[in-house]
C-alpha positions in Angstrom: -34.0 -12.1 19.2 -32.3 -9.8 16.7 -34.2 -6.7 17.9 -33.3 -7.6 21.4 -29.6 -7.9 20.5 -29.5 -4.6 18.8 -31.4 -2.9 21.7 -28.8 -4.4 24.1 -25.9 -3.1 21.9 -27.5 0.3 21.7 -27.9 0.5 25.5 -24.3 -0.7 26.0 -23.0 1.8 23.5 -24.9 4.7 25.1 -24.1 4.1 28.7 -20.5 2.9 28.2 -19.8 6.0 26.2 -21.5 8.3 28.6 -19.9 7.1 31.8 -16.4 8.1 30.7 -17.0 10.5 27.9 -15.6 13.6 29.7 -12.4 11.9 30.7 -12.1 10.4 27.2 -12.5 14.0 25.8 -9.6 15.1 28.0 -7.5 12.1 26.9 -8.2 12.6 23.2 -7.8 16.3 23.3 -4.4 16.3 25.2 -3.3 13.3 23.2 -4.0 15.0 19.9 -1.9 18.0 21.0 0.8 15.6 22.0 1.4 14.7 18.4 3.1 18.1 18.1 4.7 17.9 21.6 8.1 19.1 20.5 6.7 21.9 18.4 4.6 23.2 21.3 7.7 23.0 23.5 9.6 25.0 20.8 6.9 27.7 20.7 6.9 27.8 24.5 10.6 28.8 24.5 10.9 31.9 22.4 14.5 32.3 23.4 15.2 29.6 20.8 13.4 31.2 17.9 16.3 33.5 16.9 18.6 30.5 16.4 18.7 28.3 13.3 16.2 25.5 13.3 18.4 23.6 10.8 21.3 21.5 12.2 24.3 22.2 10.0 27.1 20.8 12.2 28.2 17.2 11.8 27.3 14.9 14.7 31.0 14.1 15.3 31.8 17.8 15.8 29.0 18.3 18.2 30.0 15.2 20.2 33.6 16.3 20.4 32.4 19.7 21.7 30.2 18.0 24.3 32.9 15.7 25.6 35.4 18.6 25.8 32.9 20.7 27.8 32.0 17.9 30.2 35.7 17.0 30.7 36.5 20.6 31.7 33.3 21.4 33.7 32.3 18.1 35.4 35.1 15.4 35.2 34.0 13.9 38.5 30.3 13.6 37.7 28.3 10.4 38.2 26.8 10.6 34.7 27.3 12.6 31.5 24.5 13.1 29.0 24.9 14.6 25.5 21.7 15.0 23.5 22.1 15.9 19.9 19.8 18.3 18.0 17.2 16.9 15.5 14.8 18.3 12.9 12.2 19.0 15.7 14.6 20.1 18.4 17.4 22.6 17.5 19.2 22.3 20.8 22.5 20.6 21.7 22.1 19.7 25.4 25.1 18.9 27.5 24.3 17.7 31.0 25.9 16.1 34.0 24.6 14.5 37.2 26.8 14.9 40.3 27.3 12.2 42.9 24.6 12.5 45.6 25.6 13.1 49.2 24.4 10.4 51.7 20.6 10.9 52.3 20.2 13.4 49.4 19.2 13.2 45.8 21.4 14.8 43.1 19.9 17.0 40.4 20.9 17.2 36.8 22.9 20.3 35.7 21.8 21.1 32.1 23.4 23.4 29.5 21.3 24.1 26.4 23.4 25.3 23.5 22.6 26.5 20.0 23.6 23.8 17.6 24.9 26.3 15.0 27.0 28.6 17.2 27.3 26.5 20.4 26.5 29.5 22.5 24.6 28.9 25.8 20.9 29.6 25.7 18.9 30.2 28.9 15.3 29.4 28.2 12.3 30.1 30.4 11.0 27.4 32.7 8.1 25.6 31.1 6.6 22.2 30.6 5.6 23.0 27.1 4.2 20.2 25.1 5.2 17.6 27.7 2.4 18.9 30.0 -0.2 17.7 27.5 1.7 14.5 26.8 1.7 13.5 30.5 -1.8 14.8 31.1 -3.3 12.5 28.6 -2.3 9.4 30.5 -1.0 10.5 33.9 -3.7 13.2 34.5 -2.4 15.7 37.1 -2.4 16.3 40.9 -3.0 12.5 41.2 -0.9 9.4 42.1 0.5 8.1 38.8 -0.5 4.5 39.3 -4.1 5.5 40.2 -4.3 7.8 37.2 -3.1 5.1 34.8 -5.6 2.6 36.2 -8.4 5.2 35.6 -7.2 5.9 32.0 -6.9 2.2 31.3 -10.5 1.7 32.5 -11.7 4.6 30.4 -9.8 3.1 27.4 -11.5 -0.2 27.8 -14.8 1.5 27.9 -13.9 3.4 24.8 -13.0 0.2 23.0 -16.3 -1.4 24.0 -18.1 1.8 22.8 -16.4 1.6 19.4 -17.1 -2.1 18.9 -20.8 -1.8 20.0 -21.1 1.3 17.8 -19.9 -0.7 14.7 -22.5 -3.4 15.6 -25.4 -1.0 15.7 -24.4 0.9 12.6 -26.6 -0.6 9.9 -25.7 2.0 7.4 -22.0 2.6 8.2 -20.9 3.7 4.7 -24.0 5.8 4.1 -23.2 7.7 7.3 -20.0 8.9 5.7 -21.9 11.1 3.3 -24.9 12.2 5.4 -25.2 15.3 7.5 -28.5 17.1 8.1 -28.4 20.6 9.6 -31.1 22.2 11.8 -32.6 18.9 12.9 -31.9 19.0 16.6 -30.6 15.7 18.0 -30.7 14.2 14.5 -28.0 16.7 13.4 -25.9 15.8 16.4 -26.3 12.1 15.6 -25.2 12.7 12.0 -22.2 14.6 13.2 -21.4 11.8 15.7 -21.7 9.2 12.9 -19.6 11.2 10.4 -16.7 11.9 12.8 -16.8 8.3 14.0 -16.9 6.6 10.6 -14.4 8.8 8.8 -11.6 8.1 11.2 -12.8 4.7 12.5 -9.5 2.8 11.7 -7.6 5.5 13.6 -10.0 5.4 16.6 -9.7 1.6 16.9 -5.9 1.7 16.4 -5.3 4.6 18.9 -7.6 3.0 21.6 -6.2 -0.5 21.3 -2.5 0.6 21.2 -3.2 3.0 24.1 -4.1 -0.1 26.1 -1.0 -1.8 24.9 1.2 1.0 26.2 -0.1 0.3 29.7 -0.5 -3.4 29.3 1.7 -4.3 32.3 -0.5 -2.1 34.5 -3.6 -4.1 33.4 -2.0 -7.5 33.1 1.2 -7.9 35.2 0.6 -11.6 35.7 2.7 -13.1 32.8 5.7 -11.2 34.1 4.9 -12.3 37.7 4.8 -15.9 36.5 8.1 -15.9 34.7 10.1 -13.5 37.0 10.4 -13.7 40.7 10.3 -10.0 41.1 7.5 -9.6 38.5 7.3 -6.6 36.2 10.3 -4.9 37.9 12.6 -7.8 37.0 11.1 -8.2 33.5 11.9 -4.5 32.8 15.5 -5.1 33.9 15.7 -8.0 31.4 14.0 -6.2 28.6 15.7 -2.8 29.0 19.3 -3.6 29.9 20.4 -0.2 28.7 18.5 1.4 31.6 20.6 -0.4 34.2 23.5 1.4 35.7 26.8 -0.3 36.6 28.2 -0.3 40.1 31.1 2.1 40.7 34.4 0.2 41.1 36.2 3.2 42.9 39.2 2.6 40.6 40.2 5.7 38.7 40.1 5.6 34.9 43.2 7.4 33.7 42.7 7.1 30.0 39.0 6.7 28.9 38.4 4.9 25.6 35.4 7.0 24.6 37.1 8.1 21.3 37.9 4.6 20.3 34.3 3.5 21.0 33.0 6.4 18.8 35.4 5.4 16.0 34.2 1.9 16.2 30.6 3.0 16.0 31.0 5.4 13.1 33.1 2.8 11.2 30.6 0.0 11.5 27.3 2.0 11.4 28.2 5.1 9.4 24.6 5.7 8.3 23.1 5.5 11.8 22.3 8.9 13.3 22.8 9.4 17.0 20.1 10.9 19.3 22.1 10.9 22.5 25.0 9.5 24.5 25.0 8.6 28.2 28.1 7.7 30.1 27.9 6.2 33.6 30.8 6.9 36.0 33.0 8.6 33.3 36.1 8.7 35.5 35.7 5.2 36.9 37.1 1.9 35.6 33.5 0.6 35.5 32.5 3.4 33.1 30.0 2.5 30.4 29.1 4.5 27.3 25.7 4.0 25.8 25.0 5.3 22.2 21.4 5.7 21.4 20.5 5.6 17.7 17.7 7.8 16.2 14.7 5.7 15.0 13.9 8.1 12.1 10.6 6.7 10.5 11.1 3.1 11.6 8.0 1.5 13.2 9.6 0.8 16.6 9.4 2.5 20.0 12.7 1.7 21.7 15.9 3.1 20.2 18.8 0.8 19.3 21.5 1.1 21.9 25.2 0.3 21.6 26.9 -0.3 25.0 30.7 0.2 25.2 33.2 -0.3 27.9 34.7 3.1 28.9 37.9 1.4 29.9 38.7 -0.7 26.8 36.4 0.8 24.2 35.1 -2.7 23.6 31.5 -3.2 22.4 29.8 -5.0 25.3 26.3 -5.3 24.0 23.7 -4.1 21.5 20.1 -3.6 22.6 17.0 -3.4 20.4 19.1 -3.7 17.3 17.5 -7.0 16.2 14.5 -7.5 18.5 12.4 -10.7 18.5 9.1 -10.7 16.6 7.1 -10.2 19.9 9.3 -7.3 20.9 8.9 -5.8 17.4 5.1 -6.1 17.6 5.0 -4.6 21.1 7.3 -1.7 20.2 5.6 -1.2 16.9 2.2 -0.8 18.5 3.6 1.7 21.0 5.2 3.6 18.1 1.9 3.7 16.3 0.2 5.1 19.3 2.7 7.8 20.1 3.3 8.8 16.4 7.0 8.8 16.9 7.4 7.1 13.6 5.5 9.8 11.7 6.9 12.2 9.2 5.5 15.7 9.1 2.6 14.7 6.7 1.7 11.6 8.7 1.8 13.6 11.9 -0.8 16.0 10.5 -3.0 13.1 9.6 -2.7 11.8 13.2 -3.6 15.3 14.4 -6.7 15.6 12.1 -7.9 12.1 13.1 -7.4 13.0 16.7 -9.6 16.1 16.2 -12.2 13.7 14.6 -12.0 11.6 17.8 -12.6 14.7 19.9 -15.6 15.6 17.7 -17.0 12.0 18.0 -16.9 12.2 21.8 -18.2 15.8 22.0 -21.1 15.1 19.7 -22.0 11.9 21.6 -22.1 13.8 24.9 -24.3 16.6 23.5 -26.6 14.3 21.6 -27.5 12.3 24.8 -28.6 15.5 26.6 -30.4 16.8 23.5 -32.5 13.6 23.1 -33.5 13.7 26.8 -34.5 17.3 26.4 -36.6 16.6 23.3 -38.4 13.7 25.0 -39.5 15.7 28.0 -42.8 17.6 28.2 -42.5 21.4 28.0 -43.5 21.9 31.7 -41.4 19.0 33.0 -38.4 20.1 35.0 -35.0 18.7 34.2 -33.7 15.9 36.4 -30.5 16.3 38.4 -28.8 13.8 36.1 -29.7 15.8 33.0 -28.5 19.1 34.6 -25.2 17.4 35.6 -24.6 16.0 32.1 -25.3 19.4 30.5 -23.0 21.2 32.9 -20.2 18.7 32.4 -20.7 18.9 28.6 -20.3 22.7 28.7 -17.4 22.6 31.2 -15.5 19.9 29.2 -16.1 20.8 25.6 -15.7 24.6 26.0 -13.6 24.7 29.1 -10.7 22.5 28.0 -9.8 24.6 24.9 -10.1 27.8 27.0 -7.8 26.4 29.7 -5.3 25.4 26.9 -5.3 29.0 25.7 -4.8 30.2 29.3 -1.8 27.9 29.5 -0.2 29.5 26.4 -1.0 33.1 27.7 0.7 32.2 31.0 3.7 31.1 29.1 4.0 34.5 27.5 2.9 36.8 30.3 4.5 35.3 33.5 7.9 36.8 34.4 10.6 34.9 32.6 12.8 34.4 35.6 10.0 33.7 38.1 10.6 30.7 40.4 8.2 27.8 39.9 7.1 29.3 36.6 6.3 26.0 34.9 3.9 25.0 37.7 2.2 28.3 37.5 1.5 27.8 33.8 -0.2 24.5 34.8 -2.0 26.3 37.6 -3.4 28.8 35.1 -4.7 25.9 33.0 -6.6 24.3 35.9 -7.9 27.5 37.4 -9.3 28.6 34.1 -10.9 25.2 33.6 -12.3 25.3 37.2 -13.8 28.8 36.5 -15.4 27.5 33.3 -16.9 24.6 35.3 -18.4 27.0 37.8 -19.9 29.0 35.0 -21.3 25.9 33.4 -22.9 24.8 36.6 -24.9 28.1 36.6 -25.4 28.9 32.9 -25.6 25.6 31.0 -28.2 26.9 28.5 -27.7 28.0 24.9 -26.6 31.5 26.0 -23.9 29.9 28.2 -22.6 27.9 25.2 -22.6 31.1 23.1 -20.8 33.1 25.8 -18.0 30.5 26.2 -17.7 30.2 22.4 -17.1 33.9 22.1 -14.6 33.9 25.0 -12.8 31.0 23.3 -12.8 32.8 20.0 -11.3 36.0 21.4 -8.7 34.1 23.5 -7.5 32.2 20.5 -7.7 35.2 18.1 -5.6 37.4 20.4 -2.9 34.8 21.2 -0.8 35.5 18.1 -1.0 39.2 19.0 0.2 38.4 22.6 3.0 36.4 21.1 4.1 39.2 18.8 4.0 41.8 21.6 6.0 39.7 24.1 8.6 38.1 21.7 10.6 39.1 18.6 8.5 36.9 16.3 5.2 37.0 14.6 3.3 35.3 11.8 5.1 37.3 9.0 8.6 36.9 10.4 8.1 33.1 10.9 7.1 32.7 7.2 10.0 34.9 6.0 12.5 32.9 8.0 11.0 29.5 7.1 10.1 28.7 10.7 7.1 26.7 9.7 6.4 25.0 13.0 5.9 28.4 14.7 4.0 29.7 11.6 1.6 26.8 11.8 1.1 27.3 15.5 -0.2 30.8 14.9 -2.3 29.7 11.9 -4.0 27.0 14.1 -4.8 29.5 16.8 -6.5 31.7 14.1 -8.4 28.6 12.7 -9.5 27.7 16.2 -10.8 31.3 16.7 -12.7 31.1 13.4 -14.4 27.8 14.5 -15.5 29.3 17.8 -16.8 32.5 16.1 -18.7 30.3 13.6 -20.1 28.3 16.5 -21.1 31.5 18.4 -23.0 32.8 15.3 -24.8 29.4 14.9 -25.9 29.5 18.5 -27.1 33.1 18.1 -29.2 32.3 15.0 -30.5 29.0 16.4 -34.0 29.1 18.0 -34.2 28.8 21.8 -35.3 25.3 22.7 -38.6 25.2 24.6 -38.5 28.4 26.5 -41.4 27.3 28.6 -39.2 24.5 30.1 -36.4 26.9 30.7 -38.7 29.2 32.7 -40.0 26.2 34.7 -36.4 25.2 35.6 -35.6 28.8 36.7 -38.7 28.8 38.9 -37.8 25.4 40.4 
């Protein structure tokens, strides 16, 4: 009975993990990069690098400047938006949305300004770190709802794989200190166990909270039971700050925005502001929403103060004192996204995310290795084994190479080129597709070594490409204290070192069963 149970759990762990392992590799890889989403976006916009990364101006001064600019440039806009700089984003963004013509959709007009000098900055068009953030749960070139259902299903399988893995681990603590090299599939099993156990609490947390972030995709029924319009009406009730008032068509001669700000700074003097949004700024129905910065609080939604633009009266506060259920829900989302994290904790998130990538990658390779070792020397590989080996190579080696291509495209595409951001994404997927074609033909040890070398060269030369195409480099970043940019270059060099090490290991490793390889080529 006991042996049967463990065999069932082993079977479940193996096949549940294998079915979605390549998608989970993408989700974990892109999600790990997303912990430094803003830093990647900053690197992707070298036009910002010459400006101070430290915000020295008081928030009140920046807001006064933003209001004056919007009053002079867009007094009749439908919405105003002032986004204040932060430690991870040095820009002051002043934006307005014009009223749309019948049958048309209006577009935001954005002005990015240096927080220190308030001079306009024109940055290149790029998705930056937001590309990886959206990729890890919305995928790409796919309907958003369909993509989220696929990611939810993969996350459920991941949670089952983690729990079944814990069940079949009889020596879970011993596996933390055991790694045997040069033992074939046994070495891959040790690597799989080590990367799994070391960051196991993180893996469980990030998988479960990932499901919570999309909980209303999986389980909309409670909202449908309570609200007539289901999830849509629930979101209106839970996020009142996202609702826009109807225009009254009565002119607002003397807005009370200054009085509202005075009231806010008087009553919440220690609360930093992340942004201010004003609906219908020249209409009697105007509403000003002040969004507070969460700092390191374990919550996802920002506290919002909603003021009347006509009287300056505080109409409502949102997410200032949430219920216990809302705090639990928001806290789990904040834990998943890492928005609560300080710099040190964000690095811990990043390292645990890499451990998750290693766990998935070693599991993929180990399965194929075991099948290979169990076959007779003259036995040709099955279609399923060939497919798994090709997908392993395409995913594990192709995704880092595609990421490097994305960064090269950011530096090498013409700055003013139309549709530039989409072409960066296209470079990513074309590189990945080329790697997949390569893996379909050369999935043997030499193929792995070739792609390891290509990855190593791509990541090694990226800081040089950056230095040649911008005014910054590793030395200048260190001298100016631009540590986010400095660490980006350091991580590219570390990635290159890892791939060079892997290439050397593959070169020195003995070829596995050359007789079978010749049999496959003959077949």
